[in-house]
N, C-alpha and C positions, 0 to 999 in steps of 0.2 A: 250199816247197809241193811235195807229192808229185804225180808225173805219173800219171794214171789208167791209162796203158799199161804201167806197171811190173809185173813178176812179184811175187808175194807176198814172195819172199826179198829182192828189191830194196827193197821197202817196209820189211821188218824191218831191213835193213842201214842204210837211210836214217834210220830212227828212232834206231838205236844210234849212228850216226856224227854225229848232229846236234850242233853245237858247244855247245849249252846243254842243261841237264837237261830231259827230256821227262816229263811226268806223264800217267799213264793212269788211267782209272777203270772199274771193272766194277760194274754194278748188277744184272745178271741172270746169264745163263749165258754162259760162255766155253767153246766146244766145239771140239775139234780144233785147227786152225791158230790159232784165237783164243787158245788157251793159250800157244802159241809167241809170238804177237804181244804178249800181256800180259807175257811174260818179257823183251821188248825194252825196255820203259820203264825209265827210271832210277828213277822212283818210281811205285808202283802202289797205288792206293787201291781197296779192295774193300769193298762194302757188306755188311751182314749177310745179304743175300739173294743175294750172289754165289756162283756154283757153277762149278767147273772140272771139265771132263770130257774125256777123250781116248778116244773110242769105238773108234779104230783098234786099240787094244790087244787088244780082244776078237777082232778079225779077224786078229791076228798081224802087223799093219803098224804101223810107227812114224811114218808121215807126216812131220811136221816134226822128228823125233827128232834128225837130224844137226844141224840148226840149233840146237836146244835144247841139245845136247851142247856146242856151241861157246860158248853163253851161260853155262851153269851147271856144266859139266864132266860127264863120262860117268856118274859115280856118282849124282850128284843127278838127272840126266836120267832114268836108268833107274828110280830110286826113284819119281820123279813119274809116269812112264808106267805102271809096273807096279802102282801103286795103282789105276789105271783111273779 
């Protein structure tokens, strides 16, 4: 069980380090840190209505970019962020 007092990055790490596969589902919009959270799951199921958006890109800020780079590598992280 996750502690409500954890920082977001601690939650991301807890999900990634969980000893059994963790499944996530997106049925609507995933914006900003929710995109990074979605990348933490071992299996992610997205509905046809799911949308992923990182609005920080338009402001020149990468928000959870460092964490996403650790997950998917720098090239794929930049590719995802620069698509906006």
